[in-house]
C-alpha positions as MATLAB code, in Angstrom:
seq = 'XXXXXXXXXXXXXXXXXXXXXXXXXXXXXXXXXXXXXXXXXXXXXXXXXXXXXXXXXXXXXXXXXXXXXXXXXXXXXXXXXXXXXXXXXXXXXXXXXXXXXXXXXXXXXXXXXXXXXXXXXXXXXXXXXXXXXXXXXXXXXXXXX';
ca = [
     190.540  272.131   98.274;
     188.523  269.212   97.083;
     184.811  268.881   96.441;
     184.287  267.600   99.984;
     184.959  269.150  103.333;
     183.592  271.593  105.840;
     182.598  275.170  105.078;
     185.249  277.622  106.285;
     183.578  280.631  107.964;
     186.884  282.525  107.604;
     186.651  282.615  103.778;
     186.677  286.083  102.251;
     183.017  286.005  101.157;
     181.899  285.035  104.665;
     183.923  287.985  105.967;
     182.236  290.287  103.431;
     178.818  289.006  104.519;
     179.678  289.739  108.175;
     180.876  293.252  107.262;
     184.481  292.514  108.232;
     185.776  293.318  104.745;
     184.329  296.045  102.513;
     182.778  295.274   99.142;
     181.485  297.387   96.270;
     177.896  296.151   96.521;
     175.675  296.204   93.453;
     172.554  294.954   95.216;
     171.383  292.714   97.997;
     168.262  291.354   99.582;
     167.641  288.950  102.449;
     169.090  286.023  100.439;
     171.524  287.389   97.851;
     174.525  289.691   97.621;
     175.884  290.885   94.269;
     179.174  292.768   94.420;
     182.083  293.752   92.206;
     185.000  291.347   91.836;
     188.137  293.099   93.130;
     190.196  291.117   90.601;
     187.967  291.704   87.560;
     188.484  289.700   84.409;
     186.615  292.430   82.534;
     185.109  295.829   83.319;
     181.882  295.261   85.226;
     182.711  291.761   86.559;
     180.139  290.994   89.280;
     180.048  288.135   91.792;
     176.717  286.771   93.044;
     176.490  284.773   96.277;
     173.801  283.385   98.551;
     173.868  285.037  101.961;
     172.534  282.193  104.087;
     173.784  279.068  102.325;
     177.095  277.622  103.441;
     177.472  275.546  100.286;
     181.077  275.427   99.135;
     180.168  274.299   95.616;
     177.285  273.497   93.285;
     176.930  269.976   94.682;
     176.196  271.189   98.215;
     173.505  273.857   97.697;
     169.824  273.132   98.245;
     167.548  273.368   95.189;
     165.663  276.258   96.831;
     168.810  278.295   97.412;
     170.109  277.454   93.935;
     166.871  278.734   92.398;
     167.232  282.010   94.311;
     170.848  282.290   93.258;
     170.263  281.629   89.553;
     167.383  284.128   89.465;
     169.766  286.649   91.022;
     172.428  285.876   88.419;
     169.906  286.548   85.652;
     168.761  289.816   87.271;
     172.373  290.918   87.647;
     173.271  289.984   84.060;
     170.331  292.022   82.760;
     171.506  295.049   84.738;
     175.101  294.612   83.545;
     173.864  294.479   79.955;
     171.704  297.581   80.376;
     174.386  299.568   82.223;
     177.486  298.673   80.209;
     176.189  297.557   76.786;
     178.619  294.660   76.354;
     178.524  292.631   73.154;
     178.053  289.508   75.264;
     178.682  288.169   78.720;
     179.927  285.021   80.402;
     178.419  283.394   83.465;
     181.033  281.260   85.171;
     180.962  279.032   88.222;
     183.917  276.929   89.385;
     183.883  273.855   91.638;
     186.891  272.556   93.557;
     190.467  273.701   93.267;
     191.050  271.507   90.205;
     187.976  273.119   88.636;
     189.411  276.629   89.111;
     187.597  277.589   92.321;
     189.568  280.016   94.486;
     186.993  280.987   97.150;
     185.116  278.085   98.685;
     181.724  279.748   99.094;
     179.506  278.958   96.105;
     179.449  281.950   93.766;
     178.690  282.870   90.178;
     180.627  285.308   88.011;
     178.819  287.647   85.600;
     181.495  288.908   83.227;
     180.710  291.437   80.466;
     182.510  290.711   77.183;
     183.569  292.835   74.216;
     185.150  291.438   71.069;
     187.986  293.979   71.120;
     188.938  293.445   74.792;
     190.864  290.432   76.028;
     189.500  288.596   79.034;
     191.937  288.546   81.950;
     192.640  285.164   83.520;
     190.545  283.935   86.434;
     192.546  284.491   89.592;
     195.263  286.316   87.650;
     193.742  289.742   86.985;
     195.235  292.726   88.820;
     193.351  294.279   91.728;
     191.021  297.079   90.632;
     190.796  300.546   92.139;
     188.103  300.648   94.861;
     186.593  303.917   93.617;
     186.342  302.569   90.069;
     184.529  299.491   91.399;
     182.127  301.628   93.440;
     181.300  303.715   90.370;
     180.677  300.602   88.264;
     178.524  299.113   91.044;
     176.416  302.288   91.106;
     175.967  302.227   87.314;
     174.881  298.586   87.371;
     172.617  299.116   90.405;
     170.891  302.010   88.611;
     170.044  299.628   85.755;
     168.374  296.962   87.915;
     164.824  295.966   87.071;
];
């Protein structure tokens, strides 16, 4: 997929937003959904998406929606830090297939990092156990400000 084109309402995040596919939700409000990545690169890997924007990438989102999304990424990162005590964290966002994007609904990754744990490859990590993800989501949700 390139950086241009139409939004696909059949993408997996759109299906999650419509309740067609389950997700281990960390938190949500009228604009934002934060949920656990089912192919986590690290323990506690959270995805943050806008619920009403149909932007496929960073170039398509409105400034208002981007501001809401980045504030949500910060809130989520703070909760991840408080809940899991990582030594650091990465915030990642990919645009276009050549840029590493695999789901074409704009999203940010909040990935906790520890110096003694290798980061799994984006799009190459094994699928996590659903119950483990739910437990991590609850821990992170309990740490929200």
